[in-house]
C-alpha positions as CSV (number, residue, x, y, z in Angstrom):
1,M,-101.3,73.7,89.4
2,T,-102.4,77.1,91.2
3,A,-99.9,80.2,92.4
4,G,-97.5,79.0,94.4
5,A,-97.6,74.8,93.4
6,G,-94.2,74.9,92.6
7,R,-92.9,77.2,95.9
8,V,-89.4,76.7,96.1
9,T,-88.6,77.4,100.2
10,A,-85.5,78.2,102.1
11,A,-85.4,74.5,103.5
12,G,-86.5,73.3,99.8
13,L,-83.1,74.3,98.8
14,G,-81.2,74.0,101.9
15,G,-81.7,77.2,103.1
16,G,-83.7,76.1,106.4
17,H,-80.5,76.3,108.4
18,G,-80.2,80.5,108.3
19,R,-78.5,80.4,104.9
20,L,-78.9,82.0,101.8
21,P,-78.7,78.4,99.5
22,R,-76.0,80.3,96.7
23,E,-74.7,77.0,95.7
24,R,-78.5,75.5,94.7
25,L,-79.4,78.9,93.3
26,A,-76.2,79.2,91.5
27,D,-76.9,75.5,90.2
28,M,-80.3,76.3,88.9
29,A,-78.9,79.6,86.3
30,R,-76.2,77.3,85.0
31,S,-78.0,73.9,84.6
32,R,-79.0,74.8,81.3
33,P,-79.6,72.3,78.7
34,E,-77.8,72.5,75.4
35,R,-79.6,72.2,72.4
36,P,-79.2,71.0,68.8
37,P,-78.3,73.8,66.0
38,G,-81.3,74.4,63.9
39,E,-83.9,73.7,67.0
40,R,-87.1,75.9,66.3
41,Y,-89.2,78.0,69.1
42,W,-92.6,79.2,69.0
43,I,-93.2,82.1,71.8
44,Y,-96.5,81.6,74.2
45,G,-97.2,85.2,74.2
46,A,-97.4,87.8,71.8
47,G,-97.4,90.9,74.1
48,G,-94.4,93.7,74.4
49,F,-92.9,91.4,76.4
50,G,-93.2,88.1,74.3
51,R,-91.8,90.4,71.3
52,A,-89.0,91.8,73.2
53,L,-88.4,88.2,73.3
54,A,-88.2,87.2,69.9
55,A,-86.4,90.2,68.8
56,A,-83.2,88.9,71.5
57,M,-83.5,85.2,70.2
58,A,-83.6,86.3,66.6
59,R,-80.4,88.4,67.3
60,S,-78.5,86.2,69.2
61,G,-78.9,83.4,66.2
62,L,-82.1,81.1,67.8
63,L,-84.8,80.3,65.2
64,V,-88.5,81.7,65.8
65,S,-91.0,79.9,64.3
66,G,-93.9,82.4,65.4
67,F,-96.1,82.9,68.4
68,V,-98.6,81.7,70.0
69,D,-101.5,83.9,71.6
70,R,-105.5,84.4,72.0
71,R,-105.6,87.1,69.4
72,G,-104.4,84.4,66.7
73,R,-107.6,84.2,65.3
74,D,-107.7,88.1,64.8
75,S,-103.9,88.7,63.9
76,S,-102.3,85.9,62.2
77,R,-99.3,87.4,61.9
78,V,-97.2,89.5,64.8
79,D,-94.0,91.0,63.7
80,G,-94.0,89.3,60.0
81,L,-94.0,86.1,62.1
82,P,-97.4,83.4,62.0
83,C,-99.3,83.3,65.3
84,L,-101.4,80.5,66.4
85,H,-104.3,80.6,68.6
86,P,-103.9,78.2,71.5
87,E,-106.8,76.3,70.2
88,D,-104.9,75.9,66.5
89,C,-101.8,74.2,67.2
90,G,-101.8,71.3,65.8
91,E,-98.8,68.7,65.9
92,H,-98.3,69.3,62.4
93,D,-97.4,73.1,62.9
94,V,-95.4,72.6,65.8
95,A,-93.7,69.3,65.8
96,G,-90.1,68.9,66.8
97,S,-90.2,72.8,67.9
98,R,-90.1,73.9,71.3
99,L,-92.4,76.2,73.4
100,V,-91.1,79.1,75.1
101,H,-93.0,80.7,78.1
102,G,-93.4,84.9,76.7
103,I,-95.6,86.1,79.7
104,L,-94.4,88.5,81.6
105,N,-97.5,90.8,83.2
106,H,-98.5,90.9,87.1
107,T,-101.9,90.2,86.1
108,I,-101.6,87.1,84.3
109,P,-101.3,84.0,86.3
110,A,-99.3,81.5,84.7
111,A,-100.8,78.4,86.5
112,A,-103.5,78.0,83.5
113,I,-101.1,78.5,80.5
114,M,-98.4,75.6,82.5
115,D,-101.3,73.4,82.0
116,W,-102.1,74.0,78.7
117,A,-98.4,73.5,77.3
118,E,-97.5,70.8,79.4
119,A,-100.4,68.7,77.4
120,S,-99.6,70.5,74.0
121,P,-98.1,69.0,71.0
122,F,-94.5,70.8,71.4
123,A,-91.5,69.0,72.1
124,G,-90.4,70.7,75.4
125,L,-90.9,74.1,77.3
126,S,-87.9,76.7,77.6
127,F,-87.7,79.6,79.5
128,P,-86.2,82.8,78.9
129,A,-83.5,82.7,81.7
130,E,-81.8,80.0,79.6
131,F,-81.1,81.8,76.1
132,Y,-78.7,84.0,78.2
133,A,-76.0,81.6,78.0
134,Q,-76.5,81.6,74.0
135,P,-73.8,84.4,72.8
136,G,-75.3,87.5,71.9
137,F,-78.4,87.2,73.7
138,A,-79.3,90.6,75.8
139,L,-82.5,91.0,77.3
140,S,-82.9,93.3,80.2
141,T,-86.6,94.6,81.2
142,Y,-88.1,95.4,85.0
143,W,-85.9,92.3,87.2
144,L,-85.3,90.1,84.0
145,A,-81.2,90.2,83.6
146,D,-78.9,87.7,82.9
147,P,-79.0,85.3,86.3
148,E,-75.4,86.5,86.6
149,E,-76.0,89.7,87.5
150,T,-77.6,88.4,90.5
151,I,-75.2,85.5,91.6
152,A,-72.4,88.2,91.5
153,A,-74.4,90.3,94.2
154,F,-75.0,87.2,96.5
155,D,-72.8,88.5,99.5
156,E,-75.5,91.4,99.7
157,L,-78.4,88.9,99.0
158,E,-77.3,87.0,102.1
159,R,-76.8,90.0,104.4
160,L,-80.1,90.6,103.1
161,F,-81.5,86.9,104.1
162,D,-80.0,86.9,107.6
163,G,-81.6,91.1,108.4
164,L,-84.9,89.8,107.4
165,A,-87.5,90.0,110.6
166,D,-89.4,86.9,109.7
167,S,-88.9,83.2,108.3
168,E,-91.8,84.1,105.7
169,S,-89.5,86.9,103.9
170,R,-86.1,84.6,104.2
171,E,-88.2,81.6,102.4
172,L,-89.7,83.9,100.0
173,L,-86.4,85.9,99.0
174,V,-85.2,82.5,98.1
175,A,-88.2,81.5,96.3
176,I,-87.8,85.2,94.2
177,L,-84.1,84.0,93.3
178,A,-85.1,80.4,92.2
179,Y,-87.5,82.1,90.2
180,R,-85.2,84.7,88.9
181,M,-82.7,82.2,87.9
182,T,-85.0,79.7,85.9
183,T,-87.8,81.9,84.9
184,D,-89.8,79.0,85.4
185,P,-93.5,80.3,86.6
186,R,-94.0,76.4,87.7
187,L,-91.2,78.0,90.5
188,H,-92.9,81.1,91.5
189,P,-92.7,82.2,94.5
190,A,-97.0,82.4,96.7
191,L,-98.4,85.4,96.2
192,A,-100.4,87.4,99.2
193,P,-102.0,89.8,96.4
194,G,-105.1,90.7,98.9
195,E,-102.5,92.4,101.7
196,A,-100.7,94.9,99.0
197,Y,-99.6,98.0,101.2
198,V,-101.6,96.5,103.4
199,P,-100.8,93.0,105.5
200,D,-101.3,92.4,108.9
201,F,-97.8,93.0,110.3
202,L,-97.8,96.9,109.9
203,D,-99.0,99.2,112.6
204,V,-100.7,101.8,110.7
205,A,-103.9,101.3,112.3
206,G,-105.4,103.4,115.2
207,E,-104.9,106.8,114.9
208,P,-104.7,108.8,111.8
209,I,-101.7,108.3,110.0
210,G,-100.1,110.8,107.1
211,F,-99.9,108.9,103.7
212,V,-97.7,109.5,101.3
213,D,-98.4,108.0,97.9
214,G,-95.2,107.8,95.6
215,G,-96.5,106.4,92.4
216,A,-100.3,107.0,93.1
217,F,-101.7,105.8,89.9
218,D,-105.4,106.2,90.2
219,G,-105.3,106.1,93.8
220,D,-105.8,102.5,94.2
221,T,-103.6,102.2,97.4
222,L,-105.6,104.9,99.0
223,A,-108.8,103.0,98.6
224,A,-107.1,99.9,99.8
225,L,-106.7,101.4,103.1
226,M,-110.1,102.8,103.1
227,R,-111.1,99.3,102.7
228,S,-108.7,97.8,105.5
229,R,-110.5,100.7,107.6
230,I,-107.2,102.8,108.0
231,T,-107.7,106.1,108.8
232,V,-105.9,108.3,106.7
233,G,-105.8,111.8,108.2
234,E,-103.4,113.2,105.9
235,W,-102.8,111.6,101.9
236,L,-100.0,113.4,100.2
237,A,-100.0,112.2,96.3
238,F,-97.1,112.0,93.7
239,E,-98.0,111.1,90.2
240,P,-96.6,112.6,87.4
241,D,-98.8,111.4,84.4
242,P,-101.4,113.6,83.1
243,G,-104.1,110.7,82.4
244,N,-103.2,109.1,85.5
245,F,-103.1,112.6,87.4
246,E,-107.1,112.8,85.9
247,A,-108.1,109.2,87.5
248,L,-106.6,110.3,90.9
249,L,-108.6,113.4,90.5
250,A,-111.9,111.2,90.5
251,T,-110.6,109.2,93.3
252,L,-110.2,111.8,95.7
253,D,-113.9,112.6,94.9
254,R,-115.0,109.6,96.0
255,Y,-112.8,109.7,99.4
256,R,-112.7,113.7,100.2
257,D,-115.6,113.4,103.1
258,R,-113.4,110.6,104.6
259,L,-109.6,112.7,104.4
260,A,-108.9,115.7,107.1
261,A,-107.0,116.6,104.2
262,Y,-105.1,116.0,101.1
263,T,-102.6,117.6,98.1
264,L,-102.0,115.8,95.2
265,F,-98.4,116.6,93.3
266,Q,-98.5,116.4,89.8
267,A,-94.9,115.6,90.2
268,G,-92.7,112.7,90.8
269,L,-90.6,112.3,93.5
270,A,-86.5,112.0,93.4
271,D,-83.3,112.9,95.2
272,R,-83.8,117.0,94.0
273,N,-86.4,119.5,92.6
274,G,-86.6,119.6,88.9
275,A,-87.1,118.1,86.1
276,L,-86.7,114.9,84.6
277,A,-87.7,113.0,81.0
278,F,-90.9,110.8,81.8
279,V,-92.9,108.5,79.6
280,A,-96.5,109.1,80.0
281,S,-99.7,107.8,78.8
282,A,-98.6,104.1,79.8
283,G,-100.6,103.3,82.6
284,E,-99.2,102.0,85.6
285,A,-95.9,101.5,83.7
286,S,-95.4,105.2,83.2
287,R,-91.8,106.1,84.8
288,L,-89.3,108.2,85.2
289,V,-86.1,107.6,82.3
290,E,-82.6,108.6,81.9
291,A,-82.0,110.7,79.2
292,G,-81.0,109.1,76.4
293,A,-81.8,105.6,78.0
294,G,-84.2,104.8,74.6
295,A,-87.3,103.8,76.5
296,V,-90.6,102.7,74.6
297,G,-92.7,105.9,74.4
298,E,-93.2,109.5,73.9
299,A,-90.8,111.0,76.9
300,V,-92.0,114.4,78.1
301,R,-90.3,117.0,80.6
302,V,-92.2,116.7,83.9
303,P,-91.3,117.8,87.5
304,V,-89.7,116.4,90.6
305,V,-89.4,116.9,94.0
306,S,-88.0,115.7,96.9
307,L,-90.1,114.5,100.1
308,D,-87.9,116.7,102.3
309,A,-88.1,119.7,100.4
310,V,-92.1,119.6,100.0
311,I,-93.6,117.7,103.4
312,R,-92.7,118.1,107.4
313,R,-95.8,116.6,109.2
314,P,-96.2,115.7,112.2
315,G,-97.5,112.0,113.6
316,P,-97.4,108.8,112.4
317,L,-96.6,108.6,108.5
318,Y,-96.6,105.8,105.8
319,I,-94.7,105.9,102.5
320,K,-95.4,103.7,99.8
321,M,-93.2,104.3,96.8
322,D,-93.6,102.3,93.6
323,I,-92.4,104.8,91.2
324,E,-90.8,102.4,88.6
325,G,-87.4,102.0,89.0
326,A,-86.8,105.5,90.5
327,E,-87.2,104.4,94.5
328,I,-83.1,105.2,94.9
329,S,-83.3,108.4,93.9
330,A,-86.5,109.3,96.0
331,L,-85.1,107.4,99.1
332,H,-81.8,109.6,98.8
333,G,-84.7,112.7,98.8
334,M,-85.9,111.9,102.2
335,K,-83.2,111.4,104.5
336,S,-84.3,113.7,107.1
337,T,-87.9,112.0,106.8
338,L,-86.4,108.3,107.2
339,E,-84.4,109.6,110.7
340,R,-88.0,109.9,111.9
341,R,-88.4,106.2,111.3
342,P,-91.9,106.4,108.9
343,T,-93.7,103.2,108.2
344,L,-92.5,102.1,104.5
345,A,-93.6,99.8,101.5
346,V,-90.6,100.2,98.9
347,S,-91.3,98.3,95.6
348,A,-87.8,96.1,94.7
349,Y,-88.9,94.8,91.4
350,H,-88.2,97.4,88.9
351,R,-84.5,96.5,88.4
352,P,-82.9,93.1,89.0
353,S,-80.4,95.1,91.6
354,D,-83.4,96.8,93.5
355,L,-83.8,93.8,95.4
356,W,-80.1,94.2,97.3
357,E,-79.6,98.1,96.7
358,I,-82.6,99.1,98.2
359,P,-82.2,97.3,100.9
360,R,-78.4,98.3,101.7
361,L,-79.2,101.6,101.1
362,L,-82.2,102.3,103.9
363,G,-79.1,100.0,106.3
364,R,-77.6,103.6,106.2
365,L,-80.4,105.9,106.0
366,Y,-83.0,104.3,108.7
367,P,-82.1,104.0,112.0
368,D,-82.7,100.1,112.9
369,P,-84.9,99.0,110.0
370,V,-87.0,95.6,110.4
371,L,-87.3,94.7,107.1
372,R,-89.8,92.1,105.4
373,L,-90.4,91.3,101.9
374,R,-93.5,89.9,100.2
375,Q,-94.9,88.9,96.7
376,H,-98.3,90.8,95.2
377,G,-98.0,90.5,91.7
378,H,-97.6,87.4,89.0
379,H,-94.3,87.0,87.0
380,G,-92.3,88.3,89.7
381,F,-93.5,91.9,89.8
382,D,-95.0,94.0,93.0
383,T,-92.4,92.6,95.1
384,V,-92.3,94.8,98.6
385,L,-90.0,95.7,100.6
386,Y,-91.7,96.8,103.8
387,V,-90.0,98.6,106.6
388,T,-91.2,99.4,110.1
389,P,-89.2,101.0,113.4
390,Q,-88.0,98.6,115.9
């Protein structure tokens, strides 16, 4: 089973006639099998998400027997529960139990895991979305939340569907929603990993561009542009995490001779200049957080700036934003820049509502936007909304 093998398209769900297949999608979310009392579950994946899933299931009264994870031979217990290596799951260990897919990581493809799971001795497979019907179950991380939240936004999602510029984007939106309704990786949309931030339809080749790199991480997007032979005249990189910023400086050293100008800001993008709480030292997951949000990790205060306050550059501008849920705030901080109709690549997966709230906001701030959607990462990560001028 390859990535996208279970791909759901607009046509396959009845959305091939220019309509979002709302009823079919809602049925996918609400057609949850009833489980007998006392049924037991093993969770595939003992990472951060799998452990959070186990805790949420336990709080709602579901019986979690343990974890299945490749680290099982090194750590026989995780959070007080047994942890088995996949090759050590004998029928005597798991007979009568169901296996829950507990991986949520943009770098890990699910095909091999699902092939193994379907051939394993478990009584059946379950996926996180079905547990939202269980009283007391609560789990929210990145795009994952109760599917009812997304169903309540179907009016806005239909407006997005109607406003997308190409059939590939419309089919992808339906597939994303089908996956969010079920969290079954066999329904995951097809990926375009090699096109991340450099899809063919972007008109950023030719004359030198100014590249605003929001959430620059270690400079990986600049490297992708350089590999695609896009001429970056000026690089303006924003990265508040101290560890990531050191890696950013190393990337600058590699490409310095190919840049006419560059400015690296050890700051985040927001709707104003100031300082906000920030969870650092989490690599790609370092992020700005609301005060009192209870985020895991050590929160520090970091400077933030609005883009309008720090740049005013003539010529073509390409703005990428992968800033861990701060995208809407940052868009409010670049109203004047958006009036110039730059090319945008905006992450739309850090919160469930980003998928519809970001396009709605851009409809107000950006004159006549052309919208396209692409999926670049596994497990619903790296969903990017591309915006170009008419």
